[in-house]
C-alpha positions in Angstrom: 0.0 0.0 0.0 1.4 3.4 -1.0 0.3 5.3 2.0 1.7 8.7 0.8 -0.1 8.4 -2.5 -3.3 7.5 -0.6 -3.0 10.5 1.7 -2.2 12.9 -1.3 -5.7 12.0 -2.8 -7.3 13.5 0.3 -10.4 12.5 2.3 -13.2 11.1 0.2 -16.3 8.9 0.2 -14.1 5.9 1.1 -11.2 7.5 3.0 -11.1 9.4 6.3 -8.1 10.8 8.3 -8.0 10.9 12.1 -5.1 12.2 14.1 -6.4 10.1 17.1 -9.6 8.6 18.3 -11.2 10.5 21.1 -14.9 9.5 20.9 -16.4 6.1 20.3 -19.6 7.8 19.1 -17.9 9.8 16.4 -15.7 7.0 15.0 -18.7 4.7 15.0 -20.6 7.2 12.8 -17.7 7.1 10.3 -17.4 3.3 10.3 -21.2 2.8 10.0 -21.3 5.2 7.1 -18.6 3.2 5.3 -20.3 -0.1 6.0 -23.6 1.3 4.7 -21.9 2.4 1.5 -19.1 0.5 -0.4 -16.7 0.2 2.5 -13.9 2.5 3.4 -10.6 3.1 5.1 -9.5 5.1 8.2 -6.0 6.4 8.5 -5.2 7.0 12.2 -2.3 9.3 12.9 -3.0 11.6 10.0 -4.3 15.2 10.3 -7.2 16.4 8.1 -4.8 18.3 5.9 -2.8 15.1 5.2 0.1 15.8 7.6 1.4 12.6 9.2 1.5 12.8 13.0 1.8 9.2 13.8 0.1 7.1 16.4 1.4 7.4 20.0 -0.4 4.4 21.5 -1.4 1.8 18.9 -3.1 -0.4 21.6 -5.3 2.5 22.7 -6.4 3.3 19.2 -7.2 -0.3 18.4 -9.1 -0.6 21.7 -11.2 2.5 20.9 -12.0 1.5 17.4 -12.9 -2.1 18.3 -15.0 -0.9 21.2 -16.8 1.5 18.9 -17.3 -1.2 16.2 -18.7 -3.7 18.7 -20.7 -1.6 21.2 -21.5 1.6 19.3 -22.5 0.0 16.0 -25.5 -2.2 15.4 -25.2 -4.8 13.8 -21.6 -4.8 15.1 -18.7 -4.3 12.7 -15.4 -6.2 12.4 -12.7 -3.8 11.3 -9.3 -5.1 10.2 -6.0 -3.4 11.1 -2.7 -2.8 9.4 0.4 -1.0 10.7 2.4 1.1 8.2 5.5 3.1 9.1 6.0 6.4 7.2 9.3 8.2 8.0 9.4 6.4 11.3 5.9 7.4 12.2 3.2 4.7 12.7 0.0 5.1 10.7 -2.8 2.7 11.7 -4.9 1.6 8.7 -8.4 0.5 9.5 -10.5 -1.2 6.8 -14.3 -1.4 7.0 -15.8 -3.8 4.5 -19.1 -3.0 2.7 -21.8 -4.8 4.6 -24.5 -7.2 3.5 -26.4 -6.5 6.8 -27.4 -3.0 6.0 -28.5 -0.7 7.5 -26.0 -0.3 10.3 -26.9 2.1 13.1 -24.5 4.2 15.3 -25.2 5.0 18.9 -25.2 8.8 19.3 -24.5 11.0 22.4 -28.2 11.3 23.0 -28.5 7.5 23.5 -30.4 7.0 20.2 -29.4 4.8 17.3 -29.1 6.5 13.9 -28.2 5.4 10.4 -25.4 7.3 8.6 -24.2 7.2 5.0 -21.1 8.5 3.4 -21.5 11.6 1.2 -18.2 12.9 -0.3 -15.9 13.2 2.7 -18.7 13.4 5.4 -20.7 11.0 7.4 -24.3 12.2 7.0 -27.5 11.2 8.8 -29.6 9.1 6.5 -33.2 10.0 5.7 -36.1 7.5 6.1 -36.1 6.9 2.4 -32.4 6.0 2.3 -32.8 3.8 5.4 -35.7 1.9 3.6 -33.6 1.5 0.5 -30.7 0.1 2.5 -33.0 -2.3 4.3 -34.6 -3.6 1.1 -31.3 -3.6 -0.9 -30.1 -6.6 1.1 -33.3 -8.6 0.4 -33.1 -11.1 -2.4 -36.6 -10.6 -3.9 -36.9 -8.1 -6.7 -39.0 -5.0 -6.8 -42.3 -5.2 -8.7 -43.6 -1.8 -9.7 -47.0 -1.1 -11.0 -46.8 2.2 -12.8 -49.8 4.1 -11.6 -50.5 7.8 -12.4 -48.4 8.7 -9.3 -45.2 7.0 -10.7 -45.9 8.4 -14.2 -46.4 11.9 -12.8 -42.9 11.7 -11.2 -41.2 10.4 -14.4 -43.0 13.0 -16.5 -41.9 15.8 -14.1 -38.3 14.6 -14.3 -38.5 14.6 -18.1 -38.8 18.4 -18.0 -37.2 19.2 -14.6 -33.7 18.3 -13.4 -34.7 17.3 -9.9 -37.4 17.0 -7.3 -37.6 16.7 -3.5 -40.1 14.9 -1.3 -42.1 18.0 -0.5 -42.5 18.9 -4.2 -43.5 15.3 -5.0 -46.1 15.2 -2.3 -47.6 18.4 -3.7 -47.4 17.1 -7.3 -49.4 13.9 -6.6 -51.5 15.2 -3.7 -50.3 12.4 -1.4 -49.1 11.9 2.1 -45.4 11.9 2.8 -45.4 8.2 3.8 -47.1 7.1 0.5 -44.8 9.3 -1.5 -41.7 7.9 0.3 -42.8 4.4 -0.5 -43.0 5.2 -4.2 -39.5 6.9 -4.1 -38.0 3.8 -2.4 -39.4 1.4 -5.0 -38.3 3.5 -7.9 -34.8 3.9 -6.4 -34.4 0.2 -5.8 -35.5 -0.5 -9.4 -32.9 1.9 -10.8 -35.4 4.3 -12.2 -34.4 7.3 -10.1 -31.3 8.3 -8.2 -31.2 9.6 -4.6 -28.9 12.6 -3.9 -28.1 13.3 -0.3 -26.1 16.1 1.3 -25.9 17.6 4.8 -28.6 20.2 3.9 -31.0 18.5 1.5 -32.1 15.4 -0.3 -33.5 15.3 -3.8 -34.1 12.8 -6.7 -33.2 12.7 -10.4 -33.9 10.4 -13.2 -31.3 7.7 -13.9 
């Protein structure tokens, strides 16, 4: 593994830098977001700007990460570790595999369990729609869609508009939020529409 090249690429949807682990809740969020996506890698002993600090106590970092993975993630995660020395400084590499037990939840400071996903270089709270997509994406049965006027209205709207959010869709089809969410989930699972999530908003586009 060329660790310097990896660091030079910067933090991303599958890479996160931590100078040290100080909170099980925070690191659990990152690991859960990786597991709910396509997996990812933590580099411990590296500043956000890519400066290599090195790990002072490898045992302490391993303990914090393992504790977070087992007690602050549900279902529990099993990270793997690798030690790499760069200019006599130890970087602890933590790999989180993509999970087939989605969605994974992280225990927050308020004592509640929340689902997180990775968006660019951030771990973001997942919406109910994304949680439902994650739940059903691990099930083997396919998605059978009956194209009613409500589905057709969405696709016709996206033919002439770039994007739509859940509030706009509810208004378009004059339907409750719960019913509209169910349609969005089905269309997302079938590959008809794509979900876009950020820290501030969520919207949908045609695939």
